[in-house]
N, C-alpha and C positions, 0 to 999 in steps of 0.2 A: 677501588673495589671493582671487580669484573662481573659479578653475577650474584643473584640470591636464589636459593633453592628452598622449596617447601617440602616438608616430609610429614605425612605421606603425600605424594602427588595425586593419588586417587584414593577415595574412601567410600565404602559402602556402609550405610547406617540403617539400623532399624527405624521404624517410624518415630520412636521415642529415644533413639540412640544418640550418642555423642562421641567425639574424639578430640584429641589434643594435637594441634599442628605445631611444628617447629620450623623456624626460619633460620637458614644457615647462609651467612654471607661469605663470599670467596673474594680474596684480595690478590692483587697483581704480584705480590711477593710469595705467593704459594700458600699462604695461611688461610684458615677459615675460622669463623666464630659464630656461635649461637647468638642470634639477635632477636629472638622471639619476644623478649621483653620490651624492645624498642621499635619493632616493625609495626606496620599498620595492616589491619585485616578488614576485608569488606566482602560481603556476600552479594551476588547479583540477584538472588532469589530468597529474600528473607522469609517468605512464607513456607519455603521448603526446608532451608537450613540457615540458621542465623549463626553469627560468629561474634565472640566477645573480643574486647580489646587485647586480650592476652592469647588469642588464638584458639579458644575452645569452641568447637563447632557443635551445635545442638540442632538435631532434627526437630521439626515443628509439627509432625503428625500428618503431613501431606506427602503423597508420593510424587517424585519428580527428581530434577537435577538442579544443582546449584554450582556456580563457579565462585570459589573464594579467592579473591585477589590478596596477595601478600606483597607489600611494597616496603622496601628499605632504601633510603636515599633515592637514586634515580633508577634502581633496578626493581624488576617485578617478576613474580612467578604466580602460577595458578594451581590450586588444588580443586580437582573435579569431584564433587560429592554426589553420590547417587543414593536416593532413598526409595527403595522399592516396597510394594505391598507383597505380603507373603500369604494372604488369605484368598487369593484369586486363582481359580483353575482356568488358565488362559486357553481359549479355543480360537485358533487362527481362522479369521474369515477368508473368503475367496480373495484372490489377488487379480485385479484388473490389469495392472502394469507394474513397473519396477518401483513406483512411488509406494505402493501398498506394501511391498516386501520390506522396504526399509522402515516404514511406519510401524508395521506389525512387529518387526524385530525389536524395535525400541519399546513398544508397549509391553511386549512379553518380558523384557528385562525389568520393567518397572511394575509388572503385575497388574496392569490396567487393561481391562477388556473394552475394546471399542464398541461404539453404538452400532445398532443395526443399520442396514441400508435404508435411506429415507424413501418415502413413498413418491409416486409420480407427481403428485400435486406440489409438494414442497420442492422437489427437484426442478420442476418446470419454472416456478417463480424465481427460485434462487439463481438458476443459470441465466435467465433472461436479465434479471437486475444486475448480476455480476458482469455479464459479458457485453451487453448493449445498453444498460441503463434504462431499460424500457420494459413495461409490463407486456405480457402476451395479450393479444386481443381475445375477445370471447371466442371467436372462431378458432384461433390458434390453440387456445386452452382446451376447447371441446375436442378438437381433432386429436391432440396429443393424449388427453386423458382417456379417450375411448379407443385409441389404437391398440391393437394386439401384437404389433410387430416387436419381436424380441430385441432388436437393435435400435429402437426408436430414440433412445437417449443419445447414442453416438450420432445418429442422423441429425438430430436437433442441434447438437453442438456444432457440427459442420455447417449447418444452415446459418446459425447465429454468427459464426466467425466470418461469413461471407456477406453479411448484411451491411448496409451503409452505416447504420447506427453504431456498429463496432468501431469504425474509424472515428466517428464523431465523439463517442464516449471516451475512447482512449486519448484523443487529442485534448479533451477537457482535462483529464488527469495530468497530462504532461504540461499543459498550459499553466496549471497551478505550480508544478515543480520548477518550470523554467521562467517563472515570474513574468508571465505575459500580463502585465499591469497596464491598463489603458491610461492611467494617470501619468505613468513614467514614460510610456512609449508614444502616446498619441494615437488617434483612431486609425490613421493610414498604416502606420507601422504595426499596430496590433492586428489589423485585418490581414496584412501580408504574412506575418508570423503565423497566424492561425490557419491560413490557407495552406501554408507549407506543412504545418503539423498534420492537417487533415489528409493531405496528399501522401505523407509518409505511411500512415496507417491504412489508407485506402489501398495503396499499392503494396502493402506489407513489406516495406523496405527493411532489409536486414539491420538489426540493431547496431552492429558495429559501424555500418555506413551512416546510419542516422546520427550516431554520436560524433563520428568524424566530421560530418557537415557542421555540427554545432561548434565543435572545437576550433574549426578553421574558417568559420564564416567571415566573409568580407563583402564589400559592396554596399549599395543603397540599403538603408534600414527600412525603406518603404517597399522594397521588392518582396516577392514571394520567397522568403528565405529566413533563416534563423539569425540574420545579422542584427536584428533589433535587440536581441538579448544583450549585446554589448553596449546598449544605451543604459540598461538597468544595472548591469555589472560592468563598471567602467574603471575599476582600479585593480591592479595586479593582485593585491592581497585578497580582495573580495572574490575575484575570479578564481584564484587558486583554491580558496576554502570551499567555494560553491561547487566547482567542477569536481573536486575531490569527493565531496559529500554525495553529489549526484551520481557520479559514474564509477566511483571506487568504493563507496560506502565508508569512507574514512573522514572523520570529523577533525581534520587537521587544524581547524581554526582554534582548537583548544591549545595549540602550541604557539599561537601568535605572541603571547606575552610571557610564557614560561614553558618549561618542559611539560608535555602532555601528561596529565595526572594519571592516566590509565593505560598509556601506550609508550612505545619506544621513541615517538617522534619528538624532536627537539625544536627549539626556536630556529636553529640553523636549517632544519629540514623544511620548516614552514616558509622561510624567506627564499630558500633555494627553489622550492616548487613555485612560489608566486613569481619568481623571476622568469619563468617560462611564458608569462603573459605580458611581459613588458614590451613586446613587439606590436601590441595592439594600440591603435590610435583611431580617432575619428575626425572628420572634417565636414564642413558645411558645404553642400552643393549649391550651384546657382539658383535652384528652385527652392532653396531653404531647407531641403531635406538633409539628413545626416548620412554619411557614408563611413563604413568601417574600412580602415586601410592598415597596411603593414609598415612598420618603421623598424629601424635597427633596435634590437633589444639591448637591455643593460642589466647587469647583475645588481641585486639589492644589498644594502648594508644590514648587517646584524644590528638590531637596535641597542643591544647591551654592549657588545664588544666593538661596534663600529667597523668590524672587518667585513669585506665584501664576501657574500655567500654565493658561490658559483652556481648558476641555475642548473637544476637536475630534477629527475623524477623522484618519487618516494621509493626508497629501497635502492637496490643496485642495478635495476634493469635499464634505467636511462641515466647514463653517467654524464658528467660535464663534457666529456669528449664528444658526445653525441649531439650536443646543443650548438647550433650555429651562432656565430657572433656578429655576422655582417649581413647586409642585404645582398641578394633578394630573398634569401632564406627567411621563412617564417618559423619561429621557434615552435609555434603551435602545431606545425606539420609533424615535427619529430615527436612532440607530446602525443599527438593523435596516434602515431605509429605504436608508441609504447603502451598507451592506455588500451587500445583495442587488440593488442597482441594476445594470442592464445597463451603465451608464456607469462602474461601478467596475472599474478595470483589473486587479484581483487575484482577485475572487471566482470567476468562471468558470474562469480558468486554474488556480486552486488545486484545484477539485474535479475537473476532467478529468484533471489530473496525478495526483491521488490515486487515482482510479478506474483510470487507465492502469497505475499501479504495481501495483495489486492483481492484474492479469492478466499482467504482464510481469516482476514482481519488481524493477522499477526504474522510477522516474518519468522522464518526458522531462526534468524537472528533478530532480536528485538531490543531496541528500536531498529527499524528496517534499514536505516542508513548509518549504523554504528557498528561496523564489522571490525573486530579487534580480538586479539588473543585472550584478553580479559573479559570478553563478552561472547563466549562461544555459542555456536548454534545449538538449538535443542536437539537436533539430529544431524550431526556433522556428516555422517555417511550419505544421508539423503541430499544435503546441500552440495556435496562434492559430485554426486551422481547427476543432479540437475544441471550443474555447471558443465559437466562433460557432455550432457545431452544437448544443451544449446550450442556448444561448440561443434559437435558432430553434425548438427543441422544448420550450420552456417548462420547462427544467430537469428533464426526465424522465430519471431515472437508468437506467431499463430501456432506453430508446431508445439512450442513449449506450453502455450495456453491449452491447447487441445489435450496434451498429455495430462496436465493437471486436472482438467474438467472430467476426463474419462476415468480417472482413478476412483476407486471405491472410497478412498479417504475423503475426497471432495464430496462424494455423494452420501456420506454418513448422515444419520438423523441427528437432530439436536436433543433428542430424548436421552436423559441420563440413565445410567445403570448404577449398581452398588459400588463399582470400582472407579468410575470416571467422573463422578459428580464434581470433584474438586480439581480436576485436571484442567489447567489453562495453558500448558506448554506443548503438549504432544499430539494434538489434533485427533484425539480419540472420539470427538463428537463435533458437530457444527455449533457455532456460536450464534446467538441473536445479535445482529449488527444493525445499528441505525442506518436508514437509507439516506444517502447524501442529499443535500438541500435541493439541488437541481433535479435529481431523479425523483424525489418525493413530490415536488411541485408538478412535474410532468405526469406522475402517476395519478395525482388528484384530478388533473385536467383530463387525462385519458379515461379515468373511471366515470367522471361526470359528463364526459364528451363536450366540455366547454373549454376552449383554449384560453390561455393567459395572454393578455395584451402587454407586451414589453415596449417601453418607450422607444420609438424610432425603428421598431421591427414590424414586419408584416404580421397580421393576425394569423395565428397558426404556427408561428415559430416556437420551437421547443426550448426549454430552459437549458438543456445540455448543448444546444447550438449557439447560445449567446456568448460571444467572445468577451464582451465588456464586463469585466469583474466588478466594475464600479456602478453597474446598473442599479439605480435606487430600487430597493425591494426590502420591505420589512421581513418578508418570508425568508429571503436569502440570509438576512442578517441574523435572525434568531436561530436559524437551523445550521449555521456554521460555515457558510461559504467563505473561503479564505480571501484575504485582500492581496495575497501574492507578494508579500514583503520579504519572504525567505524561501529557500529551496527545500525546506524541511516539510515532509509529508504531514508532520504533526500540526501544521498551521490550520488544517481543516478541522473544524470543531465537530465532534461526534458524541458529545455528552448530552443526554436528555436533560431538559430543563422545564421549570414551571412555565416559563414564557411560551415554550413550544406547546405544552399541553393546553394552556389557556387559549392559544391562537387556534388550535385545531377544534377545540370545543365551541368557541364563541365567535370566530372570525366571520364578519359579514361577507367577506370576499368568497369564502368557501361556501357559506350558506347560499349566496347568490348563484354559485355554480350548481348546487344541488337543485335549486328551485327554478333554474333558467327554463324559459318556455321552449327553448330548442335543445335542451340538455337530454341526457340519457333517460332520466326518470320520466320526464313528460313524454318523450318519444316512445318508450316502452308501454306506458299507460294508454297512449293513443293507438297502439298497434292492436292486432287481433290475437296477441298472445294471451294465454290463460294466466291467472295470478301465479300459479306454480311455475310457469315458464318465465314470468317476469322475475320471480325470486331467483331462479337459476341464472338468468342473465346478469343480475346485479352482483351475485356472488362471483361469477366468472370474471366480471369486469374489474373487481377489486382485489379479491384474495386468490383469484385464479383457480378456483375449485368449485365443485357443486356443493350446495348446502347439505348438511347431514339430514337424515330423516327427521330428527327432532327439530332442527332449525326450520325446516320447511313447514312442518306441522304448526309450530308456534306462529310463524308468519301468516300462514293461511287463516289460523284462528283469529289473529288480530285484524286481518282484512275483513273477515266475516262479521266481526263485532263493530267495526268502525263505520260511521256514516261517510267519512272522508277518506276515500281510497288513496288519493294522491298524497295526503299528509302521512299516511302510514308508510308508503314507499319512500317518501323523502326522508322520514325518520330512519328507515332501514339503511338508506345510503349514508346518512350521517353516522350511524352506528358503525357501519363497515369501515368508513374512513378513519374512525377513531380506535379501531381494534389494533391491538399489538401485532396481530397477524398481518395487518396492512402496513403499519408504520415501520416494521422491522423486517430485515432480510434474515432468514433462518434456514 
């Protein structure tokens, strides 16, 4: 058999509509056959369009898009199903940059009206948490909220991208992905790796150069370099699957034991790609440290056929003829050339999708590291435009980030309207997102003005600065800090739990911060500020806004009625720290 075709390849259904798919198999002798009754059908968005075992597609009442995978033997095809609303009079909002143009076009096709532009208060907190993992100070919040400058959002974005915390926060995210695990690497190697990561983001190193350094790292694993990664990933198969997932968005490990169930990759492709990492070795130095070195690479055997699979890249862009067979050539150098090449169809798409996900809580392709024909982007034109954009700007991650942050799409409100309430695919409104463990702990410390004491770290060190992922911390554990055992972004937990709620409500550690004699509440009460000004400061320090008129009046009434002013304001701080508005980024 040479191919399978699905008919129709594209379908537009009403909200309650349905259609029948046909699967046609084509054979090498020129014949074809209807195999609908024996083919497999699977939808990637069951809430939008479900499919039965015999190929009947049924819309489920929600607007959006679904990709229905049709598989027969080792061949696959995809039917793209669109389910638009027809009861919405779409009104195109203003366009801030090219991102908005593509998003509005998609929403118009689906009949979904995007939310309004969010207010300054929400934007301020959102962009601080997303970009630098840090709350604005009360002075920063007051200055921004009272400013009348028409371009103050653009100016704030530029300031945040140039702050030290930007590099610290981005390096934390990449430390998770690159498995900077202190147990596996040891403290000295972990410190060196972390310093290298910080330097890359502080200096805004082009992403293609950043990746090349990782792919070709060698030398002491305790140096300021990414060489320590090869202590954690020290087998060709593990290196191949991890690097493919990280930098290409391809989960090639699914082909290690059998043909990839949802893609074209075979076992042969898996072992041919893993063979590119057989030139990596390590040795022990006189001081006991490890060093990554280069040896002559070898091709791996196919586990089923026992035939040698000649090392090559995924697809046809890095052929066996391009891979060196002898020293001093390092196979990884040629791999790095191929991966970072502009002609590579995966590299640019993978990184823009990953960056997009970090600001919208969902990739254009979701999961963020699973790019394949059978899992298409929710907005393919936008993904292609972003990939072209980062290439044109020489893989400058700050330029890409600024473009995303300045878009109206990023600055939409989380408030739902009649048409977008059920939309989870097309970025018609902002999502409520849990704040990562380290960021949330830092926010509590900043709000109460009482630092956390981390074992072995100086007082005042922030959670996003702590490189040791094994630092004993009940807070980190229940709020989902990853142990860095995989390169998957999914390892970080973000699901709210009862343990989290109970800890925030009853934790003696948080209560001690609220009641600390040198903390914010006590300092404000000892100042010459009026009760109304104290209330303002507490709201600005937690939810980055001024209280509403009703909130201020209720608080001042409580103060007037209570004989214990301190207890009232401590209770207010406790309440603010437990508000959804504080615990979530929206």
